[in-house]
C-alpha positions in Angstrom: 72.6 28.3 -26.9 69.1 26.7 -26.6 67.5 23.9 -28.6 64.0 22.9 -27.5 62.4 20.1 -28.8 58.8 19.1 -29.2 56.1 16.6 -30.5 57.0 13.7 -29.8 54.2 10.7 -27.7 52.7 7.3 -28.1 51.7 6.2 -31.6 51.5 2.8 -32.6 53.2 0.9 -35.0 52.5 2.3 -38.8 52.3 5.8 -37.5 53.7 9.3 -37.9 54.8 11.8 -35.9 56.7 15.3 -36.8 58.8 16.5 -34.5 60.4 20.3 -33.9 62.8 21.9 -32.6 63.5 25.7 -31.8 66.9 26.8 -31.7 68.3 30.3 -30.2 71.5 31.7 -29.0 73.1 31.2 -32.3 73.3 32.0 -36.3 71.0 29.2 -36.7 71.0 29.9 -40.9 74.3 29.3 -40.9 75.0 25.9 -39.3 74.4 22.2 -40.2 71.5 20.7 -37.5 71.5 17.3 -36.4 68.7 14.9 -34.9 69.9 11.6 -32.8 68.1 9.1 -30.8 68.9 7.2 -27.6 66.8 4.2 -26.8 67.2 2.4 -23.1 70.5 0.8 -22.2 71.3 2.3 -25.8 74.6 4.4 -27.1 73.1 8.1 -28.4 73.1 7.5 -32.1 72.7 9.6 -35.1 69.1 9.5 -37.2 69.5 12.6 -39.7 71.8 15.7 -40.9 70.9 19.2 -42.5 72.9 21.1 -44.4 72.6 25.1 -43.5 70.6 25.9 -46.4 68.8 22.8 -46.5 69.7 21.7 -49.7 70.9 18.4 -48.5 70.1 15.7 -46.2 71.9 12.4 -44.8 70.0 9.8 -42.8 70.9 6.9 -40.9 69.9 3.3 -43.1 67.6 2.7 -40.5 65.5 5.2 -41.5 66.3 6.0 -44.9 62.4 6.4 -46.8 60.7 6.7 -43.9 62.3 10.1 -42.1 62.4 13.1 -43.3 64.8 16.2 -41.9 63.9 19.7 -42.6 63.6 23.1 -41.9 62.9 26.8 -41.6 65.2 29.3 -40.9 62.8 32.1 -41.0 61.5 30.4 -38.1 64.4 29.1 -36.9 63.1 25.8 -36.5 64.6 21.8 -37.1 61.8 19.3 -38.0 61.8 15.6 -38.5 59.0 13.8 -40.3 58.8 10.4 -39.2 56.4 8.1 -40.8 56.1 4.3 -40.8 57.2 4.1 -37.3 58.2 0.9 -35.1 58.7 -0.3 -31.9 62.5 0.0 -32.9 62.3 3.8 -33.2 61.6 3.7 -29.7 63.5 6.0 -28.0 64.5 9.7 -27.0 65.1 12.5 -29.9 67.3 15.0 -29.7 68.3 17.8 -31.7 72.1 18.9 -32.0 74.6 22.0 -32.9 78.1 22.1 -33.0 78.5 25.5 -32.5 82.0 27.1 -31.6 84.3 23.7 -31.3 81.2 22.6 -28.4 78.0 20.2 -29.0 74.9 21.3 -27.6 71.9 19.4 -27.2 68.3 20.1 -25.9 66.5 18.5 -23.3 64.8 15.7 -26.0 61.5 14.4 -26.7 60.4 10.9 -26.2 58.6 8.8 -28.7 56.6 5.1 -28.3 55.9 3.4 -30.7 53.8 0.6 -29.3 50.1 -0.9 -30.0 
């Protein structure tokens, strides 16, 4: 299993970013996928979940209405569209899959929201 995130960077408050996660080594279209984040000194927290077919999504309250999780099963790629970014959104963002009883993580992509 390999998960490779990209798309992070430095953005001003109110700005937008789109994260991507390319998956390989498992049947991507058959598994729920998740985005997590971890700020310095904080525990990793769940941001959003999407079902295998992409029809159902759920969000943490702190991103509800601002972030959108989506997937392209033909490209084995997971996305996180982040709008109206706030300084509190600064964190390393990880995609994740529960596969074969194990949780797999990508290397993460840094998102910094600052003026």
